[in-house]
KETOR-774794 format. One record per atom (N, C-alpha, C): residue number from 0; residue in one letter; atom name; x, y negated, z negated. Coordinates in nm, 3 decimals. Layout:
KETOR-774794
PT pos code site      xx      yy      zz
PT NUM    A   CA       X       Y       Z
...
//
This chain:
KETOR-774794
PT pos code site      xx      yy      zz
PT   0    M    N   9.467   1.640 -13.472
PT   0    M   CA   9.553   1.750 -13.433
PT   0    M    C   9.677   1.694 -13.364
PT   1    L    N   9.789   1.749 -13.397
PT   1    L   CA   9.916   1.703 -13.343
PT   1    L    C   9.940   1.765 -13.206
PT   2    N    N   9.971   1.682 -13.108
PT   2    N   CA  10.004   1.729 -12.974
PT   2    N    C  10.152   1.769 -12.974
PT   3    L    N  10.179   1.898 -12.976
PT   3    L   CA  10.317   1.946 -12.984
PT   3    L    C  10.399   1.914 -12.859
PT   4    L    N  10.333   1.887 -12.750
PT   4    L   CA  10.406   1.855 -12.628
PT   4    L    C  10.419   1.705 -12.606
PT   5    S    N  10.390   1.630 -12.708
PT   5    S   CA  10.406   1.485 -12.697
PT   5    S    C  10.554   1.451 -12.686
PT   6    H    N  10.589   1.369 -12.589
PT   6    H   CA  10.731   1.339 -12.569
PT   6    H    C  10.785   1.249 -12.678
PT   7    S    N  10.697   1.186 -12.759
PT   7    S   CA  10.749   1.107 -12.870
PT   7    S    C  10.797   1.197 -12.983
PT   8    V    N  10.734   1.314 -13.000
PT   8    V   CA  10.776   1.409 -13.103
PT   8    V    C  10.888   1.497 -13.049
PT   9    F    N  10.871   1.548 -12.929
PT   9    F   CA  10.971   1.633 -12.865
PT   9    F    C  11.008   1.574 -12.730
PT  10    P    N  11.121   1.502 -12.721
PT  10    P   CA  11.156   1.436 -12.595
PT  10    P    C  11.170   1.531 -12.477
PT  11    W    N  11.204   1.655 -12.500
PT  11    W   CA  11.220   1.752 -12.393
PT  11    W    C  11.087   1.801 -12.338
PT  12    A    N  10.976   1.769 -12.408
PT  12    A   CA  10.844   1.820 -12.367
PT  12    A    C  10.805   1.771 -12.229
PT  13    R    N  10.842   1.647 -12.195
PT  13    R   CA  10.810   1.596 -12.062
PT  13    R    C  10.876   1.682 -11.955
PT  14    W    N  10.999   1.723 -11.976
PT  14    W   CA  11.069   1.807 -11.878
PT  14    W    C  11.008   1.945 -11.871
PT  15    L    N  10.957   1.993 -11.985
PT  15    L   CA  10.888   2.122 -11.986
PT  15    L    C  10.763   2.113 -11.897
PT  16    R    N  10.687   2.004 -11.911
PT  16    R   CA  10.568   1.986 -11.828
PT  16    R    C  10.605   1.975 -11.681
PT  17    V    N  10.713   1.904 -11.652
PT  17    V   CA  10.759   1.891 -11.513
PT  17    V    C  10.795   2.029 -11.458
PT  18    G    N  10.864   2.109 -11.539
PT  18    G   CA  10.903   2.244 -11.496
PT  18    G    C  10.783   2.333 -11.471
PT  19    V    N  10.683   2.326 -11.559
PT  19    V   CA  10.562   2.405 -11.541
PT  19    V    C  10.490   2.362 -11.413
PT  20    C    N  10.481   2.232 -11.389
PT  20    C   CA  10.417   2.183 -11.266
PT  20    C    C  10.493   2.230 -11.142
PT  21    A    N  10.625   2.228 -11.148
PT  21    A   CA  10.705   2.274 -11.034
PT  21    A    C  10.680   2.421 -11.005
PT  22    V    N  10.671   2.503 -11.109
PT  22    V   CA  10.644   2.645 -11.090
PT  22    V    C  10.506   2.664 -11.029
PT  23    L    N  10.407   2.591 -11.080
PT  23    L   CA  10.272   2.601 -11.024
PT  23    L    C  10.269   2.558 -10.878
PT  24    L    N  10.338   2.451 -10.844
PT  24    L   CA  10.343   2.407 -10.704
PT  24    L    C  10.413   2.509 -10.616
PT  25    A    N  10.520   2.567 -10.664
PT  25    A   CA  10.592   2.668 -10.586
PT  25    A    C  10.504   2.788 -10.561
PT  26    T    N  10.428   2.829 -10.662
PT  26    T   CA  10.338   2.943 -10.647
PT  26    T    C  10.230   2.911 -10.545
PT  27    T    N  10.176   2.791 -10.551
PT  27    T   CA  10.073   2.749 -10.457
PT  27    T    C  10.130   2.745 -10.315
PT  28    T    N  10.253   2.696 -10.300
PT  28    T   CA  10.314   2.686 -10.168
PT  28    T    C  10.331   2.824 -10.106
PT  29    V    N  10.374   2.922 -10.183
PT  29    V   CA  10.392   3.057 -10.130
PT  29    V    C  10.258   3.114 -10.086
PT  30    A    N  10.154   3.090 -10.167
PT  30    A   CA  10.022   3.144 -10.134
PT  30    A    C   9.965   3.076 -10.009
PT  31    A    N   9.997   2.951  -9.989
PT  31    A   CA   9.943   2.876  -9.877
PT  31    A    C  10.047   2.862  -9.768
PT  32    A    N  10.101   2.973  -9.722
PT  32    A   CA  10.205   2.973  -9.620
PT  32    A    C  10.150   2.920  -9.488
PT  33    E    N  10.234   2.844  -9.417
PT  33    E   CA  10.195   2.791  -9.287
PT  33    E    C  10.207   2.901  -9.182
PT  34    T    N  10.102   2.919  -9.105
PT  34    T   CA  10.096   3.027  -9.007
PT  34    T    C  10.082   2.971  -8.866
PT  35    W    N  10.170   3.017  -8.778
PT  35    W   CA  10.165   2.979  -8.637
PT  35    W    C  10.140   3.104  -8.555
PT  36    V    N  10.070   3.088  -8.445
PT  36    V   CA  10.057   3.193  -8.346
PT  36    V    C  10.118   3.139  -8.217
PT  37    V    N  10.213   3.213  -8.163
PT  37    V   CA  10.276   3.177  -8.036
PT  37    V    C  10.231   3.282  -7.935
PT  38    T    N  10.164   3.236  -7.830
PT  38    T   CA  10.107   3.330  -7.735
PT  38    T    C  10.087   3.262  -7.600
PT  39    D    N  10.009   3.327  -7.514
PT  39    D   CA   9.967   3.267  -7.387
PT  39    D    C   9.825   3.313  -7.360
PT  40    R    N   9.769   3.274  -7.248
PT  40    R   CA   9.629   3.308  -7.217
PT  40    R    C   9.607   3.458  -7.201
PT  41    H    N   9.709   3.534  -7.175
PT  41    H   CA   9.695   3.678  -7.149
PT  41    H    C   9.709   3.762  -7.275
PT  42    H    N   9.745   3.703  -7.387
PT  42    H   CA   9.769   3.777  -7.512
PT  42    H    C   9.698   3.707  -7.627
PT  43    S    N   9.569   3.737  -7.641
PT  43    S   CA   9.490   3.670  -7.743
PT  43    S    C   9.519   3.728  -7.883
PT  44    V    N   9.497   3.645  -7.983
PT  44    V   CA   9.513   3.685  -8.123
PT  44    V    C   9.387   3.642  -8.196
PT  45    S    N   9.328   3.736  -8.271
PT  45    S   CA   9.209   3.701  -8.347
PT  45    S    C   9.249   3.636  -8.478
PT  46    G    N   9.173   3.539  -8.520
PT  46    G   CA   9.202   3.466  -8.642
PT  46    G    C   9.235   3.321  -8.609
PT  47    T    N   9.241   3.239  -8.712
PT  47    T   CA   9.266   3.097  -8.693
PT  47    T    C   9.395   3.057  -8.763
PT  48    P    N   9.501   3.033  -8.686
PT  48    P   CA   9.628   2.993  -8.746
PT  48    P    C   9.628   2.844  -8.779
PT  49    D    N   9.728   2.801  -8.855
PT  49    D   CA   9.746   2.659  -8.880
PT  49    D    C   9.786   2.587  -8.751
PT  50    R    N   9.857   2.659  -8.667
PT  50    R   CA   9.902   2.601  -8.540
PT  50    R    C   9.901   2.708  -8.432
PT  51    L    N   9.841   2.676  -8.319
PT  51    L   CA   9.838   2.767  -8.205
PT  51    L    C   9.926   2.709  -8.096
PT  52    I    N  10.026   2.787  -8.057
PT  52    I   CA  10.117   2.746  -7.951
PT  52    I    C  10.093   2.837  -7.831
PT  53    E    N  10.045   2.777  -7.723
PT  53    E   CA  10.024   2.852  -7.600
PT  53    E    C  10.135   2.814  -7.502
PT  54    L    N  10.224   2.907  -7.477
PT  54    L   CA  10.341   2.878  -7.396
PT  54    L    C  10.308   2.843  -7.251
PT  55    D    N  10.192   2.885  -7.205
PT  55    D   CA  10.154   2.852  -7.067
PT  55    D    C  10.069   2.725  -7.058
PT  56    A    N  10.049   2.654  -7.168
PT  56    A   CA   9.969   2.531  -7.166
PT  56    A    C  10.027   2.423  -7.074
PT  57    P    N  10.159   2.398  -7.074
PT  57    P   CA  10.209   2.295  -6.981
PT  57    P    C  10.176   2.326  -6.835
PT  58    A    N  10.189   2.451  -6.796
PT  58    A   CA  10.159   2.489  -6.657
PT  58    A    C  10.011   2.469  -6.626
PT  59    R    N   9.924   2.501  -6.722
PT  59    R   CA   9.780   2.482  -6.700
PT  59    R    C   9.746   2.334  -6.686
PT  60    I    N   9.806   2.250  -6.767
PT  60    I   CA   9.779   2.106  -6.761
PT  60    I    C   9.832   2.049  -6.629
PT  61    E    N   9.951   2.093  -6.589
PT  61    E   CA  10.007   2.048  -6.462
PT  61    E    C   9.920   2.095  -6.345
PT  62    A    N   9.861   2.214  -6.357
PT  62    A   CA   9.771   2.263  -6.252
PT  62    A    C   9.648   2.173  -6.242
PT  63    E    N   9.599   2.123  -6.356
PT  63    E   CA   9.487   2.027  -6.353
PT  63    E    C   9.526   1.903  -6.273
PT  64    L    N   9.648   1.856  -6.296
PT  64    L   CA   9.695   1.736  -6.226
PT  64    L    C   9.709   1.759  -6.076
PT  65    S    N   9.749   1.879  -6.038
PT  65    S   CA   9.777   1.905  -5.897
PT  65    S    C   9.662   1.974  -5.824
PT  66    D    N   9.547   1.987  -5.889
PT  66    D   CA   9.433   2.053  -5.827
PT  66    D    C   9.385   1.974  -5.706
PT  67    R    N   9.372   2.044  -5.593
PT  67    R   CA   9.320   1.989  -5.467
PT  67    R    C   9.395   1.864  -5.421
PT  68    L    N   9.525   1.869  -5.427
PT  68    L   CA   9.605   1.756  -5.377
PT  68    L    C   9.617   1.765  -5.226
PT  69    P    N   9.624   1.651  -5.160
PT  69    P   CA   9.645   1.653  -5.014
PT  69    P    C   9.788   1.698  -4.982
PT  70    N    N   9.809   1.741  -4.859
PT  70    N   CA   9.941   1.787  -4.816
PT  70    N    C  10.042   1.674  -4.803
PT  71    D    N   9.995   1.555  -4.777
PT  71    D   CA  10.084   1.440  -4.762
PT  71    D    C  10.142   1.404  -4.899
PT  72    P    N  10.277   1.405  -4.913
PT  72    P   CA  10.340   1.381  -5.043
PT  72    P    C  10.306   1.244  -5.104
PT  73    E    N  10.298   1.141  -5.019
PT  73    E   CA  10.266   1.008  -5.071
PT  73    E    C  10.123   1.001  -5.124
PT  74    Q    N  10.030   1.059  -5.050
PT  74    Q   CA   9.892   1.061  -5.096
PT  74    Q    C   9.878   1.146  -5.224
PT  75    A    N   9.950   1.256  -5.226
PT  75    A   CA   9.945   1.343  -5.344
PT  75    A    C   9.998   1.270  -5.467
PT  76    A    N  10.111   1.201  -5.451
PT  76    A   CA  10.170   1.126  -5.563
PT  76    A    C  10.075   1.018  -5.612
PT  77    A    N  10.009   0.950  -5.519
PT  77    A   CA   9.915   0.844  -5.556
PT  77    A    C   9.795   0.902  -5.631
PT  78    L    N   9.747   1.018  -5.586
PT  78    L   CA   9.633   1.082  -5.652
PT  78    L    C   9.670   1.129  -5.793
PT  79    V    N   9.789   1.185  -5.808
PT  79    V   CA   9.834   1.227  -5.941
PT  79    V    C   9.843   1.105  -6.032
PT  80    Q    N   9.897   0.996  -5.981
PT  80    Q   CA   9.907   0.874  -6.061
PT  80    Q    C   9.769   0.823  -6.101
PT  81    Q    N   9.672   0.831  -6.008
PT  81    Q   CA   9.535   0.790  -6.041
PT  81    Q    C   9.479   0.877  -6.153
PT  82    R    N   9.504   1.007  -6.145
PT  82    R   CA   9.454   1.099  -6.248
PT  82    R    C   9.517   1.068  -6.383
PT  83    L    N   9.646   1.039  -6.381
PT  83    L   CA   9.713   1.003  -6.506
PT  83    L    C   9.657   0.873  -6.562
PT  84    D    N   9.636   0.775  -6.474
PT  84    D   CA   9.583   0.646  -6.517
PT  84    D    C   9.440   0.660  -6.570
PT  85    R    N   9.361   0.740  -6.501
PT  85    R   CA   9.221   0.757  -6.538
PT  85    R    C   9.209   0.824  -6.675
PT  86    N    N   9.289   0.926  -6.699
PT  86    N   CA   9.285   0.999  -6.827
PT  86    N    C   9.390   0.947  -6.923
PT  87    D    N   9.464   0.850  -6.881
PT  87    D   CA   9.574   0.785  -6.950
PT  87    D    C   9.626   0.861  -7.071
PT  88    S    N   9.588   0.822  -7.189
PT  88    S   CA   9.651   0.875  -7.309
PT  88    S    C   9.613   1.019  -7.339
PT  89    V    N   9.492   1.060  -7.308
PT  89    V   CA   9.447   1.195  -7.342
PT  89    V    C   9.530   1.300  -7.270
PT  90    L    N   9.540   1.289  -7.140
PT  90    L   CA   9.613   1.386  -7.061
PT  90    L    C   9.763   1.383  -7.093
PT  91    Q    N   9.818   1.265  -7.105
PT  91    Q   CA   9.960   1.252  -7.138
PT  91    Q    C   9.990   1.309  -7.276
PT  92    Q    N   9.900   1.286  -7.371
PT  92    Q   CA   9.920   1.340  -7.506
PT  92    Q    C   9.912   1.492  -7.505
PT  93    R    N   9.814   1.547  -7.430
PT  93    R   CA   9.804   1.693  -7.420
PT  93    R    C   9.931   1.754  -7.362
PT  94    L    N   9.983   1.691  -7.257
PT  94    L   CA  10.104   1.741  -7.193
PT  94    L    C  10.224   1.729  -7.286
PT  95    S    N  10.235   1.619  -7.354
PT  95    S   CA  10.345   1.598  -7.448
PT  95    S    C  10.341   1.701  -7.562
PT  96    L    N  10.222   1.723  -7.618
PT  96    L   CA  10.209   1.822  -7.726
PT  96    L    C  10.237   1.964  -7.676
PT  97    A    N  10.195   1.992  -7.555
PT  97    A   CA  10.219   2.126  -7.499
PT  97    A    C  10.368   2.152  -7.484
PT  98    Y    N  10.442   2.053  -7.436
PT  98    Y   CA  10.586   2.070  -7.422
PT  98    Y    C  10.655   2.074  -7.558
PT  99    Q    N  10.604   2.000  -7.656
PT  99    Q   CA  10.660   2.006  -7.791
PT  99    Q    C  10.640   2.145  -7.850
PT 100    D    N  10.523   2.204  -7.826
PT 100    D   CA  10.496   2.340  -7.873
PT 100    D    C  10.596   2.439  -7.814
PT 101    V    N  10.620   2.429  -7.684
PT 101    V   CA  10.716   2.519  -7.619
PT 101    V    C  10.855   2.500  -7.679
PT 102    A    N  10.894   2.377  -7.701
PT 102    A   CA  11.026   2.348  -7.761
PT 102    A    C  11.035   2.407  -7.902
PT 103    D    N  10.928   2.396  -7.980
PT 103    D   CA  10.928   2.451  -8.116
PT 103    D    C  10.938   2.604  -8.114
PT 104    A    N  10.870   2.667  -8.022
PT 104    A   CA  10.879   2.814  -8.010
PT 104    A    C  11.020   2.856  -7.970
PT 105    Q    N  11.081   2.781  -7.879
PT 105    Q   CA  11.219   2.811  -7.838
PT 105    Q    C  11.316   2.790  -7.954
PT 106    R    N  11.294   2.684  -8.031
PT 106    R   CA  11.379   2.656  -8.147
PT 106    R    C  11.374   2.771  -8.247
PT 107    L    N  11.258   2.832  -8.263
PT 107    L   CA  11.244   2.945  -8.355
PT 107    L    C  11.300   3.074  -8.296
PT 108    G    N  11.329   3.074  -8.168
PT 108    G   CA  11.385   3.194  -8.105
PT 108    G    C  11.280   3.299  -8.072
PT 109    I    N  11.158   3.258  -8.049
PT 109    I   CA  11.051   3.353  -8.015
PT 109    I    C  11.086   3.420  -7.882
PT 110    T    N  11.079   3.553  -7.881
PT 110    T   CA  11.119   3.628  -7.762
PT 110    T    C  11.005   3.703  -7.695
PT 111    Q    N  10.891   3.718  -7.763
PT 111    Q   CA  10.777   3.791  -7.709
PT 111    Q    C  10.648   3.723  -7.752
PT 112    V    N  10.541   3.755  -7.681
PT 112    V   CA  10.409   3.711  -7.724
PT 112    V    C  10.318   3.833  -7.731
PT 113    P    N  10.222   3.832  -7.818
PT 113    P   CA  10.198   3.732  -7.920
PT 113    P    C  10.299   3.745  -8.035
PT 114    A    N  10.322   3.632  -8.100
PT 114    A   CA  10.408   3.629  -8.217
PT 114    A    C  10.335   3.553  -8.327
PT 115    V    N  10.334   3.611  -8.446
PT 115    V   CA  10.277   3.542  -8.562
PT 115    V    C  10.395   3.501  -8.649
PT 116    V    N  10.403   3.373  -8.677
PT 116    V   CA  10.516   3.317  -8.752
PT 116    V    C  10.462   3.259  -8.883
PT 117    V    N  10.528   3.294  -8.993
PT 117    V   CA  10.490   3.242  -9.124
PT 117    V    C  10.607   3.161  -9.179
PT 118    D    N  10.576   3.039  -9.221
PT 118    D   CA  10.675   2.948  -9.278
PT 118    D    C  10.795   2.925  -9.189
PT 119    Q    N  10.776   2.936  -9.058
PT 119    Q   CA  10.883   2.917  -8.959
PT 119    Q    C  11.004   3.004  -8.990
PT 120    R    N  10.980   3.116  -9.060
PT 120    R   CA  11.089   3.201  -9.104
PT 120    R    C  11.067   3.349  -9.075
PT 121    Y    N  10.944   3.394  -9.088
PT 121    Y   CA  10.912   3.535  -9.068
PT 121    Y    C  10.825   3.548  -8.944
PT 122    V    N  10.850   3.654  -8.866
PT 122    V   CA  10.773   3.671  -8.743
PT 122    V    C  10.735   3.818  -8.726
PT 123    V    N  10.614   3.839  -8.674
PT 123    V   CA  10.567   3.971  -8.636
PT 123    V    C  10.530   3.961  -8.488
PT 124    Y    N  10.588   4.049  -8.408
PT 124    Y   CA  10.559   4.050  -8.264
PT 124    Y    C  10.456   4.157  -8.231
PT 125    G    N  10.373   4.128  -8.132
PT 125    G   CA  10.283   4.228  -8.076
PT 125    G    C  10.155   4.251  -8.152
PT 126    E    N  10.135   4.187  -8.265
PT 126    E   CA  10.013   4.207  -8.344
PT 126    E    C   9.906   4.108  -8.295
PT 127    H    N   9.789   4.160  -8.260
PT 127    H   CA   9.682   4.077  -8.207
PT 127    H    C   9.582   4.035  -8.315
PT 128    D    N   9.606   4.075  -8.439
PT 128    D   CA   9.518   4.038  -8.550
PT 128    D    C   9.600   3.956  -8.650
PT 129    L    N   9.564   3.830  -8.663
PT 129    L   CA   9.639   3.738  -8.749
PT 129    L    C   9.644   3.789  -8.893
PT 130    A    N   9.533   3.834  -8.947
PT 130    A   CA   9.529   3.879  -9.087
PT 130    A    C   9.623   3.998  -9.109
PT 131    R    N   9.626   4.092  -9.015
PT 131    R   CA   9.717   4.208  -9.030
PT 131    R    C   9.862   4.164  -9.024
PT 132    A    N   9.894   4.072  -8.934
PT 132    A   CA  10.032   4.024  -8.923
PT 132    A    C  10.075   3.953  -9.051
PT 133    V    N   9.988   3.869  -9.103
PT 133    V   CA  10.020   3.798  -9.228
PT 133    V    C  10.035   3.898  -9.343
PT 134    A    N   9.951   3.998  -9.347
PT 134    A   CA   9.961   4.101  -9.452
PT 134    A    C  10.094   4.176  -9.442
PT 135    R    N  10.138   4.206  -9.319
PT 135    R   CA  10.269   4.273  -9.302
PT 135    R    C  10.382   4.185  -9.352
PT 136    I    N  10.375   4.057  -9.323
PT 136    I   CA  10.480   3.964  -9.369
PT 136    I    C  10.476   3.952  -9.520
PT 137    K    N  10.356   3.944  -9.577
PT 137    K   CA  10.343   3.936  -9.723
PT 137    K    C  10.401   4.060  -9.789
PT 138    Q    N  10.372   4.175  -9.735
PT 138    Q   CA  10.425   4.300  -9.789
PT 138    Q    C  10.578   4.301  -9.781
PT 139    Y    N  10.633   4.258  -9.671
PT 139    Y   CA  10.777   4.252  -9.655
PT 139    Y    C  10.840   4.158  -9.758
PT 140    R    N  10.778   4.042  -9.778
PT 140    R   CA  10.832   3.943  -9.871
PT 140    R    C  10.826   3.993 -10.015
PT 141    E    N  10.728   4.076 -10.047
PT 141    E   CA  10.713   4.124 -10.184
PT 141    E    C  10.796   4.249 -10.212
PT 142    T    N  10.848   4.312 -10.107
PT 142    T   CA  10.929   4.432 -10.125
PT 142    T    C  11.070   4.393 -10.166
PT 143    P    N  11.117   4.448 -10.279
PT 143    P   CA  11.254   4.412 -10.323
PT 143    P    C  11.359   4.466 -10.224
PT 144    P    N  11.468   4.391 -10.208
PT 144    P   CA  11.571   4.434 -10.112
PT 144    P    C  11.643   4.559 -10.156
//
């Protein structure tokens, strides 16, 4: 049987296959949209996003560092340094990621919590159910202008 899409018979067939693959990938990308939830401890959202950004995480981590510090500033600084040294990379990484999350939310212009963000482009504010927020965004995207 002759393979009609063989590039030796039809040189353009390879480009046709590339185009079909690109369409399939684009369709898959739309279906697998990246979902973020931007919130804090007081505004929970049900569901599991690709990324959870808790805007109050840096303050909570800093509170861990400053828990039960002595009143003397030098002793307090030494104790904080000991805590950082003891937990070295774990605590520093948590703090760094928490601040990166806050920066990313600010970059997106998030103004309220909870916020569900899809593809860093669409946002629904005030929805506490991830699936409903994503469904609202999907409906909006499918509605012709």
